[in-house]
mmCIF entry with sequence, helices, sheets and N, C-alpha, C, O atoms, coordinates in Angstrom:
data_MODEL
# 
_entry.id   MODEL 
# 
_entity.id                         1 
_entity.type                       polymer 
_entity.pdbx_number_of_molecules   1 
# 
_entity_poly.entity_id                      1 
_entity_poly.type                           'polypeptide(L)' 
_entity_poly.nstd_linkage                   no 
_entity_poly.nstd_monomer                   no 
_entity_poly.pdbx_seq_one_letter_code       
;(UNK)(UNK)(UNK)(UNK)(UNK)(UNK)(UNK)(UNK)(UNK)(UNK)(UNK)(UNK)(UNK)(UNK)(UNK)(UNK)
(UNK)(UNK)(UNK)(UNK)(UNK)
;
_entity_poly.pdbx_seq_one_letter_code_can   XXXXXXXXXXXXXXXXXXXXX 
_entity_poly.pdbx_strand_id                 A 
# 
loop_
_entity_poly_seq.entity_id 
_entity_poly_seq.num 
_entity_poly_seq.mon_id 
_entity_poly_seq.hetero 
1 1  UNK n 
1 2  UNK n 
1 3  UNK n 
1 4  UNK n 
1 5  UNK n 
1 6  UNK n 
1 7  UNK n 
1 8  UNK n 
1 9  UNK n 
1 10 UNK n 
1 11 UNK n 
1 12 UNK n 
1 13 UNK n 
1 14 UNK n 
1 15 UNK n 
1 16 UNK n 
1 17 UNK n 
1 18 UNK n 
1 19 UNK n 
1 20 UNK n 
1 21 UNK n 
# 
_struct_asym.id          A 
_struct_asym.entity_id   1 
# 
_struct_conf.conf_type_id            HELX_P 
_struct_conf.id                      HELX_P1 
_struct_conf.pdbx_PDB_helix_id       AA1 
_struct_conf.beg_label_comp_id       UNK 
_struct_conf.beg_label_asym_id       A 
_struct_conf.beg_label_seq_id        2 
_struct_conf.pdbx_beg_PDB_ins_code   ? 
_struct_conf.end_label_comp_id       UNK 
_struct_conf.end_label_asym_id       A 
_struct_conf.end_label_seq_id        20 
_struct_conf.pdbx_end_PDB_ins_code   ? 
_struct_conf.beg_auth_comp_id        UNK 
_struct_conf.beg_auth_asym_id        A 
_struct_conf.beg_auth_seq_id         2 
_struct_conf.end_auth_comp_id        UNK 
_struct_conf.end_auth_asym_id        A 
_struct_conf.end_auth_seq_id         20 
_struct_conf.pdbx_PDB_helix_class    1 
_struct_conf.details                 ? 
_struct_conf.pdbx_PDB_helix_length   19 
# 
_struct_conf_type.id          HELX_P 
_struct_conf_type.criteria    ? 
_struct_conf_type.reference   ? 
# 
loop_
_atom_site.group_PDB 
_atom_site.id 
_atom_site.type_symbol 
_atom_site.label_atom_id 
_atom_site.label_alt_id 
_atom_site.label_comp_id 
_atom_site.label_asym_id 
_atom_site.label_entity_id 
_atom_site.label_seq_id 
_atom_site.pdbx_PDB_ins_code 
_atom_site.Cartn_x 
_atom_site.Cartn_y 
_atom_site.Cartn_z 
_atom_site.occupancy 
_atom_site.B_iso_or_equiv 
_atom_site.pdbx_formal_charge 
_atom_site.auth_seq_id 
_atom_site.auth_comp_id 
_atom_site.auth_asym_id 
_atom_site.auth_atom_id 
_atom_site.pdbx_PDB_model_num 
ATOM 1  N N  . UNK A 1 1  ? 1.743  -11.822 -9.368  1.00 0.00 ? 1  UNK A N  1 
ATOM 2  C CA . UNK A 1 1  ? 2.879  -11.176 -10.070 1.00 0.00 ? 1  UNK A CA 1 
ATOM 3  C C  . UNK A 1 1  ? 3.616  -10.198 -9.133  1.00 0.00 ? 1  UNK A C  1 
ATOM 4  O O  . UNK A 1 1  ? 3.043  -9.715  -8.156  1.00 0.00 ? 1  UNK A O  1 
ATOM 5  N N  . UNK A 1 2  ? 4.815  -9.933  -9.427  1.00 0.00 ? 2  UNK A N  1 
ATOM 6  C CA . UNK A 1 2  ? 5.592  -9.005  -8.572  1.00 0.00 ? 2  UNK A CA 1 
ATOM 7  C C  . UNK A 1 2  ? 4.931  -7.625  -8.558  1.00 0.00 ? 2  UNK A C  1 
ATOM 8  O O  . UNK A 1 2  ? 4.823  -6.982  -7.514  1.00 0.00 ? 2  UNK A O  1 
ATOM 9  N N  . UNK A 1 3  ? 4.498  -7.193  -9.720  1.00 0.00 ? 3  UNK A N  1 
ATOM 10 C CA . UNK A 1 3  ? 3.856  -5.860  -9.811  1.00 0.00 ? 3  UNK A CA 1 
ATOM 11 C C  . UNK A 1 3  ? 2.639  -5.815  -8.896  1.00 0.00 ? 3  UNK A C  1 
ATOM 12 O O  . UNK A 1 3  ? 2.414  -4.826  -8.198  1.00 0.00 ? 3  UNK A O  1 
ATOM 13 N N  . UNK A 1 4  ? 1.869  -6.873  -8.904  1.00 0.00 ? 4  UNK A N  1 
ATOM 14 C CA . UNK A 1 4  ? 0.650  -6.909  -8.052  1.00 0.00 ? 4  UNK A CA 1 
ATOM 15 C C  . UNK A 1 4  ? 1.056  -6.783  -6.576  1.00 0.00 ? 4  UNK A C  1 
ATOM 16 O O  . UNK A 1 4  ? 0.431  -6.047  -5.812  1.00 0.00 ? 4  UNK A O  1 
ATOM 17 N N  . UNK A 1 5  ? 2.091  -7.500  -6.195  1.00 0.00 ? 5  UNK A N  1 
ATOM 18 C CA . UNK A 1 5  ? 2.535  -7.474  -4.764  1.00 0.00 ? 5  UNK A CA 1 
ATOM 19 C C  . UNK A 1 5  ? 3.034  -6.044  -4.440  1.00 0.00 ? 5  UNK A C  1 
ATOM 20 O O  . UNK A 1 5  ? 2.732  -5.490  -3.383  1.00 0.00 ? 5  UNK A O  1 
ATOM 21 N N  . UNK A 1 6  ? 3.781  -5.488  -5.356  1.00 0.00 ? 6  UNK A N  1 
ATOM 22 C CA . UNK A 1 6  ? 4.316  -4.137  -5.092  1.00 0.00 ? 6  UNK A CA 1 
ATOM 23 C C  . UNK A 1 6  ? 3.170  -3.138  -4.960  1.00 0.00 ? 6  UNK A C  1 
ATOM 24 O O  . UNK A 1 6  ? 3.167  -2.281  -4.077  1.00 0.00 ? 6  UNK A O  1 
ATOM 25 N N  . UNK A 1 7  ? 2.210  -3.270  -5.851  1.00 0.00 ? 7  UNK A N  1 
ATOM 26 C CA . UNK A 1 7  ? 1.050  -2.354  -5.809  1.00 0.00 ? 7  UNK A CA 1 
ATOM 27 C C  . UNK A 1 7  ? 0.298  -2.518  -4.485  1.00 0.00 ? 7  UNK A C  1 
ATOM 28 O O  . UNK A 1 7  ? -0.101 -1.539  -3.854  1.00 0.00 ? 7  UNK A O  1 
ATOM 29 N N  . UNK A 1 8  ? 0.117  -3.768  -4.084  1.00 0.00 ? 8  UNK A N  1 
ATOM 30 C CA . UNK A 1 8  ? -0.616 -4.039  -2.819  1.00 0.00 ? 8  UNK A CA 1 
ATOM 31 C C  . UNK A 1 8  ? 0.147  -3.417  -1.634  1.00 0.00 ? 8  UNK A C  1 
ATOM 32 O O  . UNK A 1 8  ? -0.448 -2.773  -0.769  1.00 0.00 ? 8  UNK A O  1 
ATOM 33 N N  . UNK A 1 9  ? 1.442  -3.617  -1.615  1.00 0.00 ? 9  UNK A N  1 
ATOM 34 C CA . UNK A 1 9  ? 2.259  -3.070  -0.512  1.00 0.00 ? 9  UNK A CA 1 
ATOM 35 C C  . UNK A 1 9  ? 2.181  -1.543  -0.513  1.00 0.00 ? 9  UNK A C  1 
ATOM 36 O O  . UNK A 1 9  ? 2.031  -0.926  0.542   1.00 0.00 ? 9  UNK A O  1 
ATOM 37 N N  . UNK A 1 10 ? 2.279  -0.953  -1.663  1.00 0.00 ? 10 UNK A N  1 
ATOM 38 C CA . UNK A 1 10 ? 2.226  0.536   -1.735  1.00 0.00 ? 10 UNK A CA 1 
ATOM 39 C C  . UNK A 1 10 ? 0.848  1.025   -1.285  1.00 0.00 ? 10 UNK A C  1 
ATOM 40 O O  . UNK A 1 10 ? 0.723  1.997   -0.540  1.00 0.00 ? 10 UNK A O  1 
ATOM 41 N N  . UNK A 1 11 ? -0.175 0.322   -1.759  1.00 0.00 ? 11 UNK A N  1 
ATOM 42 C CA . UNK A 1 11 ? -1.547 0.727   -1.398  1.00 0.00 ? 11 UNK A CA 1 
ATOM 43 C C  . UNK A 1 11 ? -1.750 0.607   0.120   1.00 0.00 ? 11 UNK A C  1 
ATOM 44 O O  . UNK A 1 11 ? -2.342 1.481   0.753   1.00 0.00 ? 11 UNK A O  1 
ATOM 45 N N  . UNK A 1 12 ? -1.250 -0.484  0.678   1.00 0.00 ? 12 UNK A N  1 
ATOM 46 C CA . UNK A 1 12 ? -1.402 -0.686  2.138   1.00 0.00 ? 12 UNK A CA 1 
ATOM 47 C C  . UNK A 1 12 ? -0.660 0.424   2.891   1.00 0.00 ? 12 UNK A C  1 
ATOM 48 O O  . UNK A 1 12 ? -1.166 0.969   3.872   1.00 0.00 ? 12 UNK A O  1 
ATOM 49 N N  . UNK A 1 13 ? 0.511  0.739   2.429   1.00 0.00 ? 13 UNK A N  1 
ATOM 50 C CA . UNK A 1 13 ? 1.325  1.791   3.097   1.00 0.00 ? 13 UNK A CA 1 
ATOM 51 C C  . UNK A 1 13 ? 0.558  3.129   3.014   1.00 0.00 ? 13 UNK A C  1 
ATOM 52 O O  . UNK A 1 13 ? 0.469  3.869   3.993   1.00 0.00 ? 13 UNK A O  1 
ATOM 53 N N  . UNK A 1 14 ? 0.017  3.412   1.840   1.00 0.00 ? 14 UNK A N  1 
ATOM 54 C CA . UNK A 1 14 ? -0.712 4.681   1.670   1.00 0.00 ? 14 UNK A CA 1 
ATOM 55 C C  . UNK A 1 14 ? -1.943 4.691   2.588   1.00 0.00 ? 14 UNK A C  1 
ATOM 56 O O  . UNK A 1 14 ? -2.249 5.697   3.229   1.00 0.00 ? 14 UNK A O  1 
ATOM 57 N N  . UNK A 1 15 ? -2.625 3.573   2.634   1.00 0.00 ? 15 UNK A N  1 
ATOM 58 C CA . UNK A 1 15 ? -3.841 3.489   3.468   1.00 0.00 ? 15 UNK A CA 1 
ATOM 59 C C  . UNK A 1 15 ? -3.457 3.708   4.944   1.00 0.00 ? 15 UNK A C  1 
ATOM 60 O O  . UNK A 1 15 ? -4.141 4.429   5.671   1.00 0.00 ? 15 UNK A O  1 
ATOM 61 N N  . UNK A 1 16 ? -2.386 3.092   5.357   1.00 0.00 ? 16 UNK A N  1 
ATOM 62 C CA . UNK A 1 16 ? -1.969 3.217   6.781   1.00 0.00 ? 16 UNK A CA 1 
ATOM 63 C C  . UNK A 1 16 ? -1.609 4.694   7.047   1.00 0.00 ? 16 UNK A C  1 
ATOM 64 O O  . UNK A 1 16 ? -1.965 5.246   8.088   1.00 0.00 ? 16 UNK A O  1 
ATOM 65 N N  . UNK A 1 17 ? -0.930 5.298   6.131   1.00 0.00 ? 17 UNK A N  1 
ATOM 66 C CA . UNK A 1 17 ? -0.514 6.716   6.332   1.00 0.00 ? 17 UNK A CA 1 
ATOM 67 C C  . UNK A 1 17 ? -1.786 7.571   6.430   1.00 0.00 ? 17 UNK A C  1 
ATOM 68 O O  . UNK A 1 17 ? -1.871 8.486   7.250   1.00 0.00 ? 17 UNK A O  1 
ATOM 69 N N  . UNK A 1 18 ? -2.748 7.263   5.599   1.00 0.00 ? 18 UNK A N  1 
ATOM 70 C CA . UNK A 1 18 ? -3.988 8.048   5.624   1.00 0.00 ? 18 UNK A CA 1 
ATOM 71 C C  . UNK A 1 18 ? -4.700 7.839   6.960   1.00 0.00 ? 18 UNK A C  1 
ATOM 72 O O  . UNK A 1 18 ? -5.274 8.777   7.512   1.00 0.00 ? 18 UNK A O  1 
ATOM 73 N N  . UNK A 1 19 ? -4.665 6.633   7.471   1.00 0.00 ? 19 UNK A N  1 
ATOM 74 C CA . UNK A 1 19 ? -5.339 6.311   8.745   1.00 0.00 ? 19 UNK A CA 1 
ATOM 75 C C  . UNK A 1 19 ? -4.645 7.084   9.882   1.00 0.00 ? 19 UNK A C  1 
ATOM 76 O O  . UNK A 1 19 ? -5.294 7.550   10.819  1.00 0.00 ? 19 UNK A O  1 
ATOM 77 N N  . UNK A 1 20 ? -3.342 7.206   9.778   1.00 0.00 ? 20 UNK A N  1 
ATOM 78 C CA . UNK A 1 20 ? -2.597 7.921   10.837  1.00 0.00 ? 20 UNK A CA 1 
ATOM 79 C C  . UNK A 1 20 ? -3.191 9.310   11.017  1.00 0.00 ? 20 UNK A C  1 
ATOM 80 O O  . UNK A 1 20 ? -3.274 9.826   12.131  1.00 0.00 ? 20 UNK A O  1 
ATOM 81 N N  . UNK A 1 21 ? -3.605 9.910   9.894   1.00 0.00 ? 21 UNK A N  1 
ATOM 82 C CA . UNK A 1 21 ? -4.165 11.272  9.941   1.00 0.00 ? 21 UNK A CA 1 
ATOM 83 C C  . UNK A 1 21 ? -5.385 11.251  10.840  1.00 0.00 ? 21 UNK A C  1 
ATOM 84 O O  . UNK A 1 21 ? -6.027 12.283  11.034  1.00 0.00 ? 21 UNK A O  1 
# 
């Protein structure tokens, strides 16, 4: 579903930002 893809993309972005720290 689109919502699932959006959630996955947001989660990945958040995870990457956290890793940057």
